[in-house]
N, CA, C, O and the ligand as a Tripos MOL2 file, in Angstrom:
@<TRIPOS>MOLECULE
protein
  297   295    75     0     0
PROTEIN
NO_CHARGES

@<TRIPOS>ATOM
      1 N         -27.3330  -35.3300   77.2200 N.3       1 MET1
      2 CA        -26.0290  -35.4450   76.5570 C.3       1 MET1
      3 C         -26.0050  -34.4040   75.4080 C.2       1 MET1
      4 O         -26.9510  -34.2830   74.6290 O.2       1 MET1
      5 N         -24.8970  -33.6730   75.3450 N.am      2 ASN2
      6 CA        -24.6850  -32.7820   74.1790 C.3       2 ASN2
      7 C         -23.7530  -33.4240   73.2330 C.2       2 ASN2
      8 O         -22.6790  -33.8850   73.6190 O.2       2 ASN2
      9 N         -24.1470  -33.4660   71.9730 N.am      3 ILE3
     10 CA        -23.3230  -34.0740   70.9420 C.3       3 ILE3
     11 C         -22.9400  -33.0480   69.9030 C.2       3 ILE3
     12 O         -23.7820  -32.2880   69.4240 O.2       3 ILE3
     13 N         -21.6480  -33.0290   69.5500 N.am      4 LYS4
     14 CA        -21.2310  -32.2110   68.4750 C.3       4 LYS4
     15 C         -21.2010  -33.0840   67.1850 C.2       4 LYS4
     16 O         -20.9330  -34.2840   67.2510 O.2       4 LYS4
     17 N         -21.4680  -32.4870   66.0690 N.am      5 PHE5
     18 CA        -21.4180  -33.2320   64.8400 C.3       5 PHE5
     19 C         -21.0470  -32.3500   63.6670 C.2       5 PHE5
     20 O         -21.0730  -31.1230   63.7630 O.2       5 PHE5
     21 N         -20.6960  -32.9960   62.5420 N.am      6 LYS6
     22 CA        -20.3920  -32.2410   61.3400 C.3       6 LYS6
     23 C         -21.1550  -32.8910   60.1950 C.2       6 LYS6
     24 O         -21.1030  -34.1020   59.9840 O.2       6 LYS6
     25 N         -21.8700  -32.0340   59.4610 N.am      7 VAL7
     26 CA        -22.6690  -32.5020   58.3080 C.3       7 VAL7
     27 C         -21.9960  -32.0240   57.0150 C.2       7 VAL7
     28 O         -21.6090  -30.8620   56.9000 O.2       7 VAL7
     29 N         -21.8650  -32.9270   56.0560 N.am      8 SER8
     30 CA        -21.3640  -32.4490   54.7320 C.3       8 SER8
     31 C         -22.4400  -32.8180   53.6990 C.2       8 SER8
     32 O         -23.2280  -33.7490   53.8660 O.2       8 SER8
     33 N         -22.4130  -32.0180   52.6170 N.am      9 GLY9
     34 CA        -23.3690  -32.2240   51.5760 C.3       9 GLY9
     35 C         -24.4880  -31.2480   51.5640 C.2       9 GLY9
     36 O         -25.3890  -31.3680   50.7330 O.2       9 GLY9
     37 N         -24.4820  -30.2590   52.4640 N.am     10 MET10
     38 CA        -25.5150  -29.2170   52.4550 C.3      10 MET10
     39 C         -25.2020  -28.1740   51.3880 C.2      10 MET10
     40 O         -24.0460  -27.8030   51.1810 O.2      10 MET10
     41 N         -26.2280  -27.7200   50.7300 N.am     11 HIS11
     42 CA        -26.0660  -26.7430   49.6130 C.3      11 HIS11
     43 C         -26.5280  -25.3730   49.9760 C.2      11 HIS11
     44 O         -26.0150  -24.3970   49.4290 O.2      11 HIS11
     45 N         -27.4790  -25.2450   50.8770 N.am     12 CYS12
     46 CA        -28.0320  -23.9420   51.1800 C.3      12 CYS12
     47 C         -28.7450  -24.0220   52.5370 C.2      12 CYS12
     48 O         -28.7770  -25.0660   53.1880 O.2      12 CYS12
     49 N         -29.3180  -22.8740   52.9360 N.am     13 ASN13
     50 CA        -29.9420  -22.8010   54.2480 C.3      13 ASN13
     51 C         -31.2050  -23.6960   54.3410 C.2      13 ASN13
     52 O         -31.6420  -24.0570   55.4330 O.2      13 ASN13
     53 N         -31.7640  -24.0340   53.1880 N.am     14 SER14
     54 CA        -32.9560  -24.9420   53.2070 C.3      14 SER14
     55 C         -32.5230  -26.3460   53.7290 C.2      14 SER14
     56 O         -33.2840  -27.0470   54.3960 O.2      14 SER14
     57 N         -31.2390  -26.7200   53.3840 N.am     15 CYS15
     58 CA        -30.7480  -27.9400   53.9150 C.3      15 CYS15
     59 C         -30.6830  -27.9180   55.4280 C.2      15 CYS15
     60 O         -31.0340  -28.8970   56.0870 O.2      15 CYS15
     61 N         -30.2350  -26.8060   55.9760 N.am     16 VAL16
     62 CA        -30.1850  -26.6530   57.4190 C.3      16 VAL16
     63 C         -31.5570  -26.7950   58.0070 C.2      16 VAL16
     64 O         -31.7350  -27.5120   58.9910 O.2      16 VAL16
     65 N         -32.5540  -26.1160   57.4200 N.am     17 MET17
     66 CA        -33.9100  -26.1350   57.9330 C.3      17 MET17
     67 C         -34.4890  -27.5430   57.8650 C.2      17 MET17
     68 O         -35.2020  -27.9610   58.7780 O.2      17 MET17
     69 N         -34.1900  -28.2820   56.7930 N.am     18 LEU18
     70 CA        -34.6770  -29.6350   56.5950 C.3      18 LEU18
     71 C         -34.0990  -30.5700   57.6730 C.2      18 LEU18
     72 O         -34.8090  -31.3820   58.2660 O.2      18 LEU18
     73 N         -32.7960  -30.4270   57.9000 N.am     19 ILE19
     74 CA        -32.1600  -31.2660   58.9030 C.3      19 ILE19
     75 C         -32.6610  -30.9910   60.2880 C.2      19 ILE19
     76 O         -32.9480  -31.8990   61.0690 O.2      19 ILE19
     77 N         -32.7640  -29.6580   60.5860 N.am     20 LYS20
     78 CA        -33.2590  -29.2450   61.9220 C.3      20 LYS20
     79 C         -34.6680  -29.7660   62.1770 C.2      20 LYS20
     80 O         -34.9890  -30.2650   63.2550 O.2      20 LYS20
     81 N         -35.5270  -29.6260   61.1030 N.am     21 GLY21
     82 CA        -36.8670  -30.1160   61.1830 C.3      21 GLY21
     83 C         -36.9720  -31.5930   61.4400 C.2      21 GLY21
     84 O         -37.8110  -32.0530   62.2150 O.2      21 GLY21
     85 N         -36.1000  -32.3350   60.7720 N.am     22 GLU22
     86 CA        -36.1050  -33.8010   60.9350 C.3      22 GLU22
     87 C         -35.6640  -34.1520   62.3750 C.2      22 GLU22
     88 O         -36.2380  -35.0390   63.0070 O.2      22 GLU22
     89 N         -34.6750  -33.4700   62.8590 N.am     23 LEU23
     90 CA        -34.1540  -33.7640   64.2420 C.3      23 LEU23
     91 C         -35.1750  -33.3800   65.3090 C.2      23 LEU23
     92 O         -35.3220  -34.0460   66.3340 O.2      23 LEU23
     93 N         -35.8980  -32.2430   65.0210 N.am     24 GLU24
     94 CA        -36.9130  -31.7870   65.9710 C.3      24 GLU24
     95 C         -38.0450  -32.8670   66.1370 C.2      24 GLU24
     96 O         -38.7240  -32.9330   67.1610 O.2      24 GLU24
     97 N         -38.1940  -33.6640   65.1200 N.am     25 ASP25
     98 CA        -39.2920  -34.6590   65.1530 C.3      25 ASP25
     99 C         -38.8740  -35.8910   66.0320 C.2      25 ASP25
    100 O         -39.7190  -36.7100   66.3910 O.2      25 ASP25
    101 N         -37.5670  -35.9980   66.3630 N.am     26 LEU26
    102 CA        -37.1500  -37.1260   67.1590 C.3      26 LEU26
    103 C         -37.4940  -36.8270   68.6140 C.2      26 LEU26
    104 O         -37.3360  -35.6960   69.0750 O.2      26 LEU26
    105 N         -37.9700  -37.8530   69.3410 N.am     27 PRO27
    106 CA        -38.2380  -37.6040   70.7460 C.3      27 PRO27
    107 C         -36.9720  -37.3730   71.5370 C.2      27 PRO27
    108 O         -35.9540  -38.0070   71.2600 O.2      27 PRO27
    109 N         -37.0040  -36.4830   72.5150 N.am     28 GLY28
    110 CA        -35.8650  -36.2530   73.3820 C.3      28 GLY28
    111 C         -34.7300  -35.4000   72.7910 C.2      28 GLY28
    112 O         -33.6390  -35.3140   73.3540 O.2      28 GLY28
    113 N         -35.0180  -34.7740   71.6430 N.am     29 VAL29
    114 CA        -33.9920  -33.9530   71.0430 C.3      29 VAL29
    115 C         -34.3340  -32.4730   71.2090 C.2      29 VAL29
    116 O         -35.4680  -32.0550   70.9750 O.2      29 VAL29
    117 N         -33.3290  -31.6840   71.6190 N.am     30 SER30
    118 CA        -33.5570  -30.2290   71.8000 C.3      30 SER30
    119 C         -32.2770  -29.4220   71.4970 C.2      30 SER30
    120 O         -31.2070  -29.9890   71.2780 O.2      30 SER30
    121 N         -32.4150  -28.1340   71.4910 N.am     31 SER31
    122 CA        -31.2600  -27.2140   71.2770 C.3      31 SER31
    123 C         -30.4530  -27.5830   70.0850 C.2      31 SER31
    124 O         -29.2460  -27.8000   70.1940 O.2      31 SER31
    125 N         -31.0850  -27.6620   68.9420 N.am     32 ILE32
    126 CA        -30.3900  -28.0330   67.7300 C.3      32 ILE32
    127 C         -29.7020  -26.8400   67.1020 C.2      32 ILE32
    128 O         -30.3690  -25.8640   66.7580 O.2      32 ILE32
    129 N         -28.3970  -26.8850   66.9420 N.am     33 GLU33
    130 CA        -27.6470  -25.8460   66.2880 C.3      33 GLU33
    131 C         -26.9780  -26.4530   65.0230 C.2      33 GLU33
    132 O         -26.4370  -27.5580   65.0620 O.2      33 GLU33
    133 N         -27.0340  -25.7140   63.9310 N.am     34 LEU34
    134 CA        -26.3490  -26.1710   62.7400 C.3      34 LEU34
    135 C         -25.9850  -24.9980   61.8590 C.2      34 LEU34
    136 O         -26.8310  -24.1720   61.5170 O.2      34 LEU34
    137 N         -24.7120  -24.9340   61.4950 N.am     35 ASP35
    138 CA        -24.2530  -23.8210   60.6780 C.3      35 ASP35
    139 C         -23.9660  -24.3170   59.2500 C.2      35 ASP35
    140 O         -23.1990  -25.2550   59.0320 O.2      35 ASP35
    141 N         -24.5870  -23.6740   58.3380 N.am     36 PHE36
    142 CA        -24.5250  -24.1360   56.9320 C.3      36 PHE36
    143 C         -23.1090  -24.0820   56.3780 C.2      36 PHE36
    144 O         -22.6460  -25.0220   55.7330 O.2      36 PHE36
    145 N         -22.4200  -22.9550   56.6400 N.am     37 LYS37
    146 CA        -21.0620  -22.7630   56.0310 C.3      37 LYS37
    147 C         -20.0520  -23.7450   56.5370 C.2      37 LYS37
    148 O         -19.3340  -24.3690   55.7560 O.2      37 LYS37
    149 N         -19.9890  -23.8900   57.8480 N.am     38 SER38
    150 CA        -18.9710  -24.7890   58.4410 C.3      38 SER38
    151 C         -19.4360  -26.2030   58.4950 C.2      38 SER38
    152 O         -18.6050  -27.1100   58.5360 O.2      38 SER38
    153 N         -20.7320  -26.4480   58.4980 N.am     39 GLY39
    154 CA        -21.2820  -27.8110   58.6800 C.3      39 GLY39
    155 C         -21.2530  -28.2730   60.0930 C.2      39 GLY39
    156 O         -21.6150  -29.4140   60.3790 O.2      39 GLY39
    157 N         -20.8160  -27.3870   61.0260 N.am     40 GLN40
    158 CA        -20.7290  -27.8020   62.4010 C.3      40 GLN40
    159 C         -22.0970  -27.6770   63.0570 C.2      40 GLN40
    160 O         -22.8520  -26.7310   62.8300 O.2      40 GLN40
    161 N         -22.3680  -28.6550   63.8600 N.am     41 GLY41
    162 CA        -23.6370  -28.5770   64.6030 C.3      41 GLY41
    163 C         -23.5590  -29.1820   65.9640 C.2      41 GLY41
    164 O         -22.5650  -29.8380   66.2770 O.2      41 GLY41
    165 N         -24.5730  -28.9940   66.8100 N.am     42 SER42
    166 CA        -24.6490  -29.6150   68.0870 C.3      42 SER42
    167 C         -26.1280  -29.8280   68.4630 C.2      42 SER42
    168 O         -27.0280  -29.1320   67.9940 O.2      42 SER42
    169 N         -26.3140  -30.7790   69.2890 N.am     43 VAL43
    170 CA        -27.7050  -31.0940   69.7000 C.3      43 VAL43
    171 C         -27.7040  -31.6900   71.0600 C.2      43 VAL43
    172 O         -26.7810  -32.4220   71.4180 O.2      43 VAL43
    173 N         -28.7460  -31.3900   71.8550 N.am     44 ASN44
    174 CA        -28.8940  -32.0490   73.1440 C.3      44 ASN44
    175 C         -29.8320  -33.2270   72.9690 C.2      44 ASN44
    176 O         -30.8760  -33.1040   72.3280 O.2      44 ASN44
    177 N         -29.4640  -34.3730   73.5400 N.am     45 ILE45
    178 CA        -30.4050  -35.4930   73.4990 C.3      45 ILE45
    179 C         -30.6020  -36.0260   74.9350 C.2      45 ILE45
    180 O         -29.6740  -36.1030   75.7400 O.2      45 ILE45
    181 N         -31.8540  -36.3810   75.1950 N.am     46 ASP46
    182 CA        -32.2250  -37.0760   76.3980 C.3      46 ASP46
    183 C         -31.9980  -38.5610   76.1460 C.2      46 ASP46
    184 O         -32.7240  -39.1780   75.3670 O.2      46 ASP46
    185 N         -31.0120  -39.1240   76.7910 N.am     47 THR47
    186 CA        -30.5760  -40.4930   76.4650 C.3      47 THR47
    187 C         -31.5750  -41.5290   76.9540 C.2      47 THR47
    188 O         -31.4340  -42.7100   76.6370 O.2      47 THR47
    189 N         -32.5740  -41.1210   77.7150 N.am     48 ASP48
    190 CA        -33.6770  -42.0330   78.0890 C.3      48 ASP48
    191 C         -34.6000  -42.2300   76.8960 C.2      48 ASP48
    192 O         -35.2840  -43.2470   76.7880 O.2      48 ASP48
    193 N         -34.6130  -41.2220   75.9800 N.am     49 LEU49
    194 CA        -35.5690  -41.2360   74.8900 C.3      49 LEU49
    195 C         -34.9830  -41.5310   73.5000 C.2      49 LEU49
    196 O         -35.6710  -42.0210   72.6050 O.2      49 LEU49
    197 N         -33.6980  -41.2170   73.3550 N.am     50 THR50
    198 CA        -33.0670  -41.4110   72.0450 C.3      50 THR50
    199 C         -31.5790  -41.6880   72.1780 C.2      50 THR50
    200 O         -31.0260  -41.6110   73.2760 O.2      50 THR50
    201 N         -30.9440  -42.0010   71.0940 N.am     51 THR51
    202 CA        -29.5410  -42.3670   71.1170 C.3      51 THR51
    203 C         -28.8430  -41.5500   69.9940 C.2      51 THR51
    204 O         -29.4900  -41.1080   69.0450 O.2      51 THR51
    205 N         -27.4980  -41.3600   70.1280 N.am     52 PRO52
    206 CA        -26.7580  -40.6700   69.0490 C.3      52 PRO52
    207 C         -26.9760  -41.3300   67.7230 C.2      52 PRO52
    208 O         -27.0410  -40.6450   66.7030 O.2      52 PRO52
    209 N         -27.0940  -42.6690   67.6970 N.am     53 ASP53
    210 CA        -27.3530  -43.3960   66.4120 C.3      53 ASP53
    211 C         -28.5840  -42.9090   65.6990 C.2      53 ASP53
    212 O         -28.6150  -42.8530   64.4700 O.2      53 ASP53
    213 N         -29.6130  -42.5520   66.4680 N.am     54 LYS54
    214 CA        -30.8620  -42.0820   65.8350 C.3      54 LYS54
    215 C         -30.6710  -40.7550   65.1400 C.2      54 LYS54
    216 O         -31.2750  -40.4800   64.1030 O.2      54 LYS54
    217 N         -29.8050  -39.9230   65.7410 N.am     55 VAL55
    218 CA        -29.5100  -38.6210   65.1080 C.3      55 VAL55
    219 C         -28.7750  -38.9020   63.7910 C.2      55 VAL55
    220 O         -29.0870  -38.3050   62.7600 O.2      55 VAL55
    221 N         -27.8260  -39.7860   63.8340 N.am     56 VAL56
    222 CA        -27.0470  -40.1310   62.6160 C.3      56 VAL56
    223 C         -27.9940  -40.6880   61.5040 C.2      56 VAL56
    224 O         -27.9100  -40.2830   60.3450 O.2      56 VAL56
    225 N         -28.8620  -41.5960   61.8840 N.am     57 THR57
    226 CA        -29.7910  -42.1700   60.9520 C.3      57 THR57
    227 C         -30.7000  -41.1710   60.3270 C.2      57 THR57
    228 O         -30.9490  -41.2010   59.1220 O.2      57 THR57
    229 N         -31.2230  -40.2430   61.1820 N.am     58 ALA58
    230 CA        -32.1870  -39.2350   60.6910 C.3      58 ALA58
    231 C         -31.5220  -38.3410   59.6460 C.2      58 ALA58
    232 O         -32.1210  -38.0180   58.6210 O.2      58 ALA58
    233 N         -30.2890  -37.9480   59.9150 N.am     59 VAL59
    234 CA        -29.5880  -37.0590   58.9640 C.3      59 VAL59
    235 C         -29.1590  -37.8200   57.7130 C.2      59 VAL59
    236 O         -29.2900  -37.3130   56.5990 O.2      59 VAL59
    237 N         -28.6540  -39.0230   57.8940 N.am     60 SER60
    238 CA        -28.2280  -39.8370   56.7840 C.3      60 SER60
    239 C         -29.4130  -40.1470   55.7930 C.2      60 SER60
    240 O         -29.2740  -40.1080   54.5700 O.2      60 SER60
    241 N         -30.5680  -40.4520   56.4220 N.am     61 ASP61
    242 CA        -31.7660  -40.7610   55.5930 C.3      61 ASP61
    243 C         -32.1740  -39.6290   54.6610 C.2      61 ASP61
    244 O         -32.8340  -39.8480   53.6450 O.2      61 ASP61
    245 N         -31.7500  -38.3570   55.0430 N.am     62 LEU62
    246 CA        -32.0860  -37.2180   54.1840 C.3      62 LEU62
    247 C         -31.0260  -37.0670   53.0820 C.2      62 LEU62
    248 O         -31.1770  -36.2070   52.2140 O.2      62 LEU62
    249 N         -29.9720  -37.8680   53.0920 N.am     63 GLY63
    250 CA        -28.9630  -37.8670   52.0460 C.3      63 GLY63
    251 C         -27.6950  -37.0660   52.3690 C.2      63 GLY63
    252 O         -26.8770  -36.8060   51.4860 O.2      63 GLY63
    253 N         -27.5410  -36.6800   53.6390 N.am     64 TYR64
    254 CA        -26.3630  -35.9570   54.0220 C.3      64 TYR64
    255 C         -25.4080  -36.8680   54.7810 C.2      64 TYR64
    256 O         -25.8070  -37.8850   55.3470 O.2      64 TYR64
    257 N         -24.1400  -36.4780   54.7780 N.am     65 LYS65
    258 CA        -23.1290  -37.2490   55.5200 C.3      65 LYS65
    259 C         -22.9420  -36.5950   56.8360 C.2      65 LYS65
    260 O         -22.7570  -35.3800   56.9120 O.2      65 LYS65
    261 N         -22.9880  -37.3860   57.9000 N.am     66 ILE66
    262 CA        -22.8240  -36.8300   59.2530 C.3      66 ILE66
    263 C         -21.7700  -37.6050   59.9990 C.2      66 ILE66
    264 O         -21.7440  -38.8350   59.9830 O.2      66 ILE66
    265 N         -20.8770  -36.8420   60.6710 N.am     67 GLU67
    266 CA        -19.8730  -37.4610   61.5190 C.3      67 GLU67
    267 C         -20.0880  -36.8970   62.9510 C.2      67 GLU67
    268 O         -20.1990  -35.6880   63.1550 O.2      67 GLU67
    269 N         -20.1400  -37.8100   63.9070 N.am     68 LEU68
    270 CA        -20.2950  -37.3900   65.3070 C.3      68 LEU68
    271 C         -18.9390  -36.9900   65.8600 C.2      68 LEU68
    272 O         -17.9170  -37.6080   65.5620 O.2      68 LEU68
    273 N         -18.9540  -35.9160   66.6910 N.am     69 GLY69
    274 CA        -17.7520  -35.4480   67.3290 C.3      69 GLY69
    275 C         -17.8310  -35.7350   68.7900 C.2      69 GLY69
    276 O         -18.2520  -36.8090   69.2200 O.2      69 GLY69
    277 N         -17.3930  -34.6970   69.5920 N.am     70 GLU70
    278 CA        -17.4120  -34.8410   71.0600 C.3      70 GLU70
    279 C         -18.7940  -35.1160   71.6240 C.2      70 GLU70
    280 O         -19.7880  -34.5510   71.1670 O.2      70 GLU70
    281 N         -18.8470  -35.9860   72.6190 N.am     71 LYS71
    282 CA        -20.0630  -36.1740   73.4090 C.3      71 LYS71
    283 C         -19.7640  -35.7580   74.8370 C.2      71 LYS71
    284 O         -18.7370  -36.1110   75.4160 O.2      71 LYS71
    285 N         -20.7130  -34.9830   75.3910 N.am     72 ASP72
    286 CA        -20.4970  -34.4130   76.6870 C.3      72 ASP72
    287 C         -21.7080  -34.7210   77.5710 C.2      72 ASP72
    288 O         -22.8340  -34.3240   77.2740 O.2      72 ASP72
    289 N         -21.4400  -35.4490   78.6760 N.am     73 ASN73
    290 CA        -22.5790  -35.8220   79.5230 C.3      73 ASN73
    291 C         -22.9770  -34.7570   80.5190 C.2      73 ASN73
    292 O         -23.9350  -34.9390   81.2700 O.2      73 ASN73
    293 N         -22.2600  -33.6500   80.5390 N.am     74 GLY74
    294 CA        -22.4860  -32.6450   81.5690 C.3      74 GLY74
    295 C         -23.6810  -31.8190   81.2920 C.2      74 GLY74
    296 O         -24.0070  -30.9240   82.0710 O.2      74 GLY74
    297 CU        -30.1450  -26.7980   50.4970 Cu       75 CU75
@<TRIPOS>BOND
     1     1     2 1
     2     2     3 1
     3     3     4 2
     4     3     5 am
     5     5     6 1
     6     6     7 1
     7     7     8 2
     8     7     9 am
     9     9    10 1
    10    10    11 1
    11    11    12 2
    12    11    13 am
    13    13    14 1
    14    14    15 1
    15    15    16 2
    16    15    17 am
    17    17    18 1
    18    18    19 1
    19    19    20 2
    20    19    21 am
    21    21    22 1
    22    22    23 1
    23    23    24 2
    24    23    25 am
    25    25    26 1
    26    26    27 1
    27    27    28 2
    28    27    29 am
    29    29    30 1
    30    30    31 1
    31    31    32 2
    32    31    33 am
    33    33    34 1
    34    34    35 1
    35    35    36 2
    36    35    37 am
    37    37    38 1
    38    38    39 1
    39    39    40 2
    40    39    41 am
    41    41    42 1
    42    42    43 1
    43    43    44 2
    44    43    45 am
    45    45    46 1
    46    46    47 1
    47    47    48 2
    48    47    49 am
    49    49    50 1
    50    50    51 1
    51    51    52 2
    52    51    53 am
    53    53    54 1
    54    54    55 1
    55    55    56 2
    56    55    57 am
    57    57    58 1
    58    58    59 1
    59    59    60 2
    60    59    61 am
    61    61    62 1
    62    62    63 1
    63    63    64 2
    64    63    65 am
    65    65    66 1
    66    66    67 1
    67    67    68 2
    68    67    69 am
    69    69    70 1
    70    70    71 1
    71    71    72 2
    72    71    73 am
    73    73    74 1
    74    74    75 1
    75    75    76 2
    76    75    77 am
    77    77    78 1
    78    78    79 1
    79    79    80 2
    80    79    81 am
    81    81    82 1
    82    82    83 1
    83    83    84 2
    84    83    85 am
    85    85    86 1
    86    86    87 1
    87    87    88 2
    88    87    89 am
    89    89    90 1
    90    90    91 1
    91    91    92 2
    92    91    93 am
    93    93    94 1
    94    94    95 1
    95    95    96 2
    96    95    97 am
    97    97    98 1
    98    98    99 1
    99    99   100 2
   100    99   101 am
   101   101   102 1
   102   102   103 1
   103   103   104 2
   104   103   105 am
   105   105   106 1
   106   106   107 1
   107   107   108 2
   108   107   109 am
   109   109   110 1
   110   110   111 1
   111   111   112 2
   112   111   113 am
   113   113   114 1
   114   114   115 1
   115   115   116 2
   116   115   117 am
   117   117   118 1
   118   118   119 1
   119   119   120 2
   120   119   121 am
   121   121   122 1
   122   122   123 1
   123   123   124 2
   124   123   125 am
   125   125   126 1
   126   126   127 1
   127   127   128 2
   128   127   129 am
   129   129   130 1
   130   130   131 1
   131   131   132 2
   132   131   133 am
   133   133   134 1
   134   134   135 1
   135   135   136 2
   136   135   137 am
   137   137   138 1
   138   138   139 1
   139   139   140 2
   140   139   141 am
   141   141   142 1
   142   142   143 1
   143   143   144 2
   144   143   145 am
   145   145   146 1
   146   146   147 1
   147   147   148 2
   148   147   149 am
   149   149   150 1
   150   150   151 1
   151   151   152 2
   152   151   153 am
   153   153   154 1
   154   154   155 1
   155   155   156 2
   156   155   157 am
   157   157   158 1
   158   158   159 1
   159   159   160 2
   160   159   161 am
   161   161   162 1
   162   162   163 1
   163   163   164 2
   164   163   165 am
   165   165   166 1
   166   166   167 1
   167   167   168 2
   168   167   169 am
   169   169   170 1
   170   170   171 1
   171   171   172 2
   172   171   173 am
   173   173   174 1
   174   174   175 1
   175   175   176 2
   176   175   177 am
   177   177   178 1
   178   178   179 1
   179   179   180 2
   180   179   181 am
   181   181   182 1
   182   182   183 1
   183   183   184 2
   184   183   185 am
   185   185   186 1
   186   186   187 1
   187   187   188 2
   188   187   189 am
   189   189   190 1
   190   190   191 1
   191   191   192 2
   192   191   193 am
   193   193   194 1
   194   194   195 1
   195   195   196 2
   196   195   197 am
   197   197   198 1
   198   198   199 1
   199   199   200 2
   200   199   201 am
   201   201   202 1
   202   202   203 1
   203   203   204 2
   204   203   205 am
   205   205   206 1
   206   206   207 1
   207   207   208 2
   208   207   209 am
   209   209   210 1
   210   210   211 1
   211   211   212 2
   212   211   213 am
   213   213   214 1
   214   214   215 1
   215   215   216 2
   216   215   217 am
   217   217   218 1
   218   218   219 1
   219   219   220 2
   220   219   221 am
   221   221   222 1
   222   222   223 1
   223   223   224 2
   224   223   225 am
   225   225   226 1
   226   226   227 1
   227   227   228 2
   228   227   229 am
   229   229   230 1
   230   230   231 1
   231   231   232 2
   232   231   233 am
   233   233   234 1
   234   234   235 1
   235   235   236 2
   236   235   237 am
   237   237   238 1
   238   238   239 1
   239   239   240 2
   240   239   241 am
   241   241   242 1
   242   242   243 1
   243   243   244 2
   244   243   245 am
   245   245   246 1
   246   246   247 1
   247   247   248 2
   248   247   249 am
   249   249   250 1
   250   250   251 1
   251   251   252 2
   252   251   253 am
   253   253   254 1
   254   254   255 1
   255   255   256 2
   256   255   257 am
   257   257   258 1
   258   258   259 1
   259   259   260 2
   260   259   261 am
   261   261   262 1
   262   262   263 1
   263   263   264 2
   264   263   265 am
   265   265   266 1
   266   266   267 1
   267   267   268 2
   268   267   269 am
   269   269   270 1
   270   270   271 1
   271   271   272 2
   272   271   273 am
   273   273   274 1
   274   274   275 1
   275   275   276 2
   276   275   277 am
   277   277   278 1
   278   278   279 1
   279   279   280 2
   280   279   281 am
   281   281   282 1
   282   282   283 1
   283   283   284 2
   284   283   285 am
   285   285   286 1
   286   286   287 1
   287   287   288 2
   288   287   289 am
   289   289   290 1
   290   290   291 1
   291   291   292 2
   292   291   293 am
   293   293   294 1
   294   294   295 1
   295   295   296 2
@<TRIPOS>SUBSTRUCTURE
     1 MET1         2 RESIDUE 1 A MET
     2 ASN2         6 RESIDUE 1 A ASN
     3 ILE3        10 RESIDUE 1 A ILE
     4 LYS4        14 RESIDUE 1 A LYS
     5 PHE5        18 RESIDUE 1 A PHE
     6 LYS6        22 RESIDUE 1 A LYS
     7 VAL7        26 RESIDUE 1 A VAL
     8 SER8        30 RESIDUE 1 A SER
     9 GLY9        34 RESIDUE 1 A GLY
    10 MET10       38 RESIDUE 1 A MET
    11 HIS11       42 RESIDUE 1 A HIS
    12 CYS12       46 RESIDUE 1 A CYS
    13 ASN13       50 RESIDUE 1 A ASN
    14 SER14       54 RESIDUE 1 A SER
    15 CYS15       58 RESIDUE 1 A CYS
    16 VAL16       62 RESIDUE 1 A VAL
    17 MET17       66 RESIDUE 1 A MET
    18 LEU18       70 RESIDUE 1 A LEU
    19 ILE19       74 RESIDUE 1 A ILE
    20 LYS20       78 RESIDUE 1 A LYS
    21 GLY21       82 RESIDUE 1 A GLY
    22 GLU22       86 RESIDUE 1 A GLU
    23 LEU23       90 RESIDUE 1 A LEU
    24 GLU24       94 RESIDUE 1 A GLU
    25 ASP25       98 RESIDUE 1 A ASP
    26 LEU26      102 RESIDUE 1 A LEU
    27 PRO27      106 RESIDUE 1 A PRO
    28 GLY28      110 RESIDUE 1 A GLY
    29 VAL29      114 RESIDUE 1 A VAL
    30 SER30      118 RESIDUE 1 A SER
    31 SER31      122 RESIDUE 1 A SER
    32 ILE32      126 RESIDUE 1 A ILE
    33 GLU33      130 RESIDUE 1 A GLU
    34 LEU34      134 RESIDUE 1 A LEU
    35 ASP35      138 RESIDUE 1 A ASP
    36 PHE36      142 RESIDUE 1 A PHE
    37 LYS37      146 RESIDUE 1 A LYS
    38 SER38      150 RESIDUE 1 A SER
    39 GLY39      154 RESIDUE 1 A GLY
    40 GLN40      158 RESIDUE 1 A GLN
    41 GLY41      162 RESIDUE 1 A GLY
    42 SER42      166 RESIDUE 1 A SER
    43 VAL43      170 RESIDUE 1 A VAL
    44 ASN44      174 RESIDUE 1 A ASN
    45 ILE45      178 RESIDUE 1 A ILE
    46 ASP46      182 RESIDUE 1 A ASP
    47 THR47      186 RESIDUE 1 A THR
    48 ASP48      190 RESIDUE 1 A ASP
    49 LEU49      194 RESIDUE 1 A LEU
    50 THR50      198 RESIDUE 1 A THR
    51 THR51      202 RESIDUE 1 A THR
    52 PRO52      206 RESIDUE 1 A PRO
    53 ASP53      210 RESIDUE 1 A ASP
    54 LYS54      214 RESIDUE 1 A LYS
    55 VAL55      218 RESIDUE 1 A VAL
    56 VAL56      222 RESIDUE 1 A VAL
    57 THR57      226 RESIDUE 1 A THR
    58 ALA58      230 RESIDUE 1 A ALA
    59 VAL59      234 RESIDUE 1 A VAL
    60 SER60      238 RESIDUE 1 A SER
    61 ASP61      242 RESIDUE 1 A ASP
    62 LEU62      246 RESIDUE 1 A LEU
    63 GLY63      250 RESIDUE 1 A GLY
    64 TYR64      254 RESIDUE 1 A TYR
    65 LYS65      258 RESIDUE 1 A LYS
    66 ILE66      262 RESIDUE 1 A ILE
    67 GLU67      266 RESIDUE 1 A GLU
    68 LEU68      270 RESIDUE 1 A LEU
    69 GLY69      274 RESIDUE 1 A GLY
    70 GLU70      278 RESIDUE 1 A GLU
    71 LYS71      282 RESIDUE 1 A LYS
    72 ASP72      286 RESIDUE 1 A ASP
    73 ASN73      290 RESIDUE 1 A ASN
    74 GLY74      294 RESIDUE 1 A GLY
    75 CU75       297 GROUP 0 **** ****
């Protein structure tokens, strides 16, 4: 499943690296994209291993606000 999301509260590219690093540690997560300026991101998740909720929790726990957008099962 590919999930689009939007993160707010990022201040610099270190925030992007921090969030990407945290998501990379989740099982079943790959192809993480995140743009600092727009806050737009996307990620592929293997739904046998993880859920969109875990992505939200991982980012929220770092102190950023995340909103999930489109989910695509294709
Ligand atoms: Cu930063």
